[in-house]
C-alpha positions as CSV (number, residue, x, y, z in Angstrom):
1,M,104.2,105.8,118.9
2,S,104.5,102.2,120.1
3,R,107.5,101.5,118.3
4,R,109.0,104.9,120.5
5,A,107.6,103.4,123.9
6,L,109.7,101.9,126.3
7,V,108.2,98.8,128.9
8,S,108.3,99.9,131.9
9,R,110.5,97.6,134.2
10,V,109.0,99.2,137.7
11,E,106.9,96.5,139.8
12,S,104.6,98.1,142.5
13,S,103.7,96.3,145.6
14,L,100.0,97.4,144.8
15,E,97.6,95.7,143.3
16,N,96.0,98.5,141.4
17,P,99.2,101.1,141.3
18,E,97.1,103.4,139.1
19,D,94.7,104.3,142.0
20,R,97.5,105.1,144.5
21,N,97.9,108.5,145.9
22,T,98.3,111.0,143.1
23,D,100.3,113.2,145.8
24,F,103.3,110.1,145.1
25,R,106.6,112.0,143.8
26,H,109.9,110.0,143.2
27,P,112.4,110.9,145.7
28,D,115.0,111.8,143.5
29,L,113.4,114.8,141.7
30,A,114.7,117.3,144.5
31,W,118.3,116.3,143.7
32,V,117.7,116.5,140.0
33,T,116.1,120.1,140.0
34,E,119.3,121.1,142.2
35,H,121.8,119.3,140.3
36,R,120.4,119.5,136.6
37,A,123.6,120.8,135.3
38,R,125.7,117.6,135.9
39,P,123.7,115.6,134.1
40,V,123.2,117.9,131.4
41,R,127.2,118.0,131.0
42,A,127.3,114.4,131.7
43,A,125.1,113.3,128.7
44,P,127.4,114.7,125.5
45,T,130.7,113.5,127.7
46,I,129.3,110.1,127.4
47,L,128.5,110.2,123.8
48,R,131.9,111.7,123.0
49,G,133.5,109.1,125.2
50,F,132.0,106.2,123.2
51,V,132.8,108.0,119.7
52,V,136.3,108.2,121.1
53,A,136.6,104.8,122.3
54,G,135.7,103.6,118.7
55,R,131.9,103.2,119.0
56,S,132.6,99.7,119.8
57,S,129.2,97.7,120.1
58,Q,126.9,98.4,117.4
59,G,123.5,96.7,118.1
60,P,120.1,96.9,116.1
61,R,118.8,100.1,114.5
62,L,115.4,101.3,114.6
63,G,113.8,102.4,111.8
64,E,113.3,106.1,111.3
65,L,115.4,106.7,114.2
66,E,118.7,105.2,112.7
67,A,121.0,108.0,113.7
68,W,119.7,108.0,117.5
69,S,119.6,104.1,117.7
70,A,123.2,103.9,116.4
71,L,124.7,106.1,119.0
72,V,122.7,106.9,122.4
73,P,121.8,103.0,123.2
74,A,125.3,101.8,122.5
75,A,127.0,104.8,124.5
76,L,124.6,104.1,127.6
77,A,125.5,100.4,127.4
78,W,129.1,101.4,127.2
79,A,128.6,103.7,130.3
80,G,127.8,100.9,132.2
81,G,123.7,101.3,131.7
82,A,121.2,99.1,130.7
83,D,120.3,98.4,127.0
84,V,117.2,100.4,126.3
85,M,116.6,98.8,123.3
86,A,116.0,95.9,125.0
87,C,112.8,97.5,126.2
88,R,111.3,98.0,123.2
89,P,107.6,95.8,123.4
90,E,108.5,93.5,121.0
91,V,111.9,92.4,122.4
92,S,110.8,91.7,125.4
93,G,108.3,89.4,123.9
94,T,105.0,91.5,124.1
95,I,102.8,91.9,121.0
96,E,100.1,94.6,120.5
97,P,96.7,92.8,120.0
98,E,96.0,94.3,116.9
99,K,99.8,93.8,115.6
100,A,99.0,90.1,116.3
101,A,95.9,89.9,114.4
102,L,97.3,91.8,111.4
103,L,99.9,89.0,111.2
104,A,97.2,86.3,111.5
105,V,95.3,87.9,108.8
106,L,98.7,88.4,106.4
107,A,99.2,84.4,107.1
108,D,95.9,83.5,106.2
109,W,94.7,85.8,103.5
110,P,96.8,84.1,100.6
111,R,94.7,80.6,101.3
112,L,91.5,82.1,101.6
113,T,92.1,84.0,98.0
114,A,94.2,81.4,96.4
115,G,96.9,83.8,96.0
116,Q,94.8,86.1,93.9
117,P,93.5,90.0,94.8
118,M,90.7,89.8,96.3
119,T,88.1,93.0,97.5
120,A,87.8,93.0,101.4
121,K,83.6,92.9,100.6
122,R,84.3,89.4,98.9
123,A,86.6,88.1,101.2
124,I,83.9,89.0,104.2
125,D,81.5,87.4,102.0
126,A,83.6,84.3,101.7
127,L,84.1,83.9,105.4
128,Y,80.8,84.8,106.8
129,P,78.2,83.0,104.2
130,P,74.4,83.6,105.7
131,D,74.4,79.9,107.2
132,R,77.7,80.8,109.3
133,T,75.9,82.8,111.9
134,R,74.2,79.5,112.8
135,G,76.9,77.7,113.4
136,G,78.6,74.8,111.2
137,P,81.7,72.6,110.9
138,P,85.0,74.3,111.2
139,D,86.5,75.4,107.9
140,G,90.3,76.1,108.8
141,F,89.2,79.8,108.8
142,E,88.5,80.5,112.5
143,D,91.9,82.3,113.3
144,L,91.3,84.3,110.4
145,R,87.7,85.4,111.3
146,G,88.8,85.9,114.8
147,A,91.9,88.3,113.6
148,I,89.4,90.4,111.2
149,E,86.9,90.7,114.1
150,E,89.9,92.0,116.4
151,I,91.3,94.5,114.0
152,T,87.5,95.8,112.8
153,N,86.4,95.7,116.7
154,A,83.5,93.4,115.2
155,K,81.1,91.1,117.3
156,P,82.7,87.8,117.7
157,G,81.0,85.3,115.0
158,F,79.3,88.6,112.8
159,P,80.6,89.8,109.5
160,P,82.4,93.4,109.9
161,S,82.0,96.4,107.7
162,P,83.8,95.9,104.5
163,K,85.2,99.4,105.2
164,S,86.3,98.6,108.5
165,L,88.6,96.0,107.2
166,E,90.1,98.5,104.6
167,I,91.3,100.9,107.4
168,P,94.1,98.5,108.7
169,A,94.9,96.8,105.4
170,Q,95.7,100.0,103.7
171,S,97.8,101.4,106.3
172,A,99.6,97.8,106.5
173,R,103.1,97.8,106.1
174,A,105.4,94.6,106.0
175,R,104.8,92.1,108.6
176,G,107.4,89.5,109.3
177,E,107.9,88.0,106.1
178,R,104.4,89.2,104.3
179,T,103.0,92.3,103.0
180,A,99.6,93.5,102.0
181,D,99.5,95.3,98.3
182,R,96.7,97.6,97.7
183,R,95.5,97.3,94.4
184,S,93.2,100.3,93.4
185,Q,90.1,99.9,90.5
186,R,88.0,102.0,88.7
187,S,85.3,101.3,90.9
188,H,87.0,102.6,93.8
189,R,87.2,99.3,95.6
190,N,90.3,98.3,96.6
191,R,91.6,94.6,96.2
192,Y,94.3,93.2,98.3
193,L,97.1,90.8,97.6
194,V,99.5,89.2,100.1
195,G,102.7,87.9,99.3
196,R,106.2,87.6,100.3
197,E,108.0,91.1,101.3
198,R,109.9,92.1,98.3
199,G,114.0,92.9,99.2
């Protein structure tokens, strides 16, 4: 759902705007209710005008919403509106913590596994040997451990359950230039191989 959300550009003068009086209503709502027919008629007029003008500016398309993103954002910009595609979280420079953690896992996983498929349990055993909780010198996998703890909600410095690591890995899709490939075994354990995205 986060891919279909827009970042709000409204900046409140209140320190905690979420605590403001819940009776707040935007002053234009009465106008919208009274004149609803005008914007309803204007919306298809804008789309039609954009198409007749030759659909001059084609911006980036949003996966799973290709038809919408090929028409509506460009038509609004053509009519003088803001670029709604620039309001998406990733475009505006923000990144969800879980996605940032998954990117870190995909970046460091091949180094941990030497490019070979490895189960989540074996990976966690390698990252959290028994003496690790008592402290130890840096081993170069601090970022990978931190990312795994982030996506599994594990206590910092302590090994998470292997099953909790499998959940995000199973739902992983291509992230940046890397993708996670789940390989099932007869033992019903999954091994993960991270490699370059194909295509």
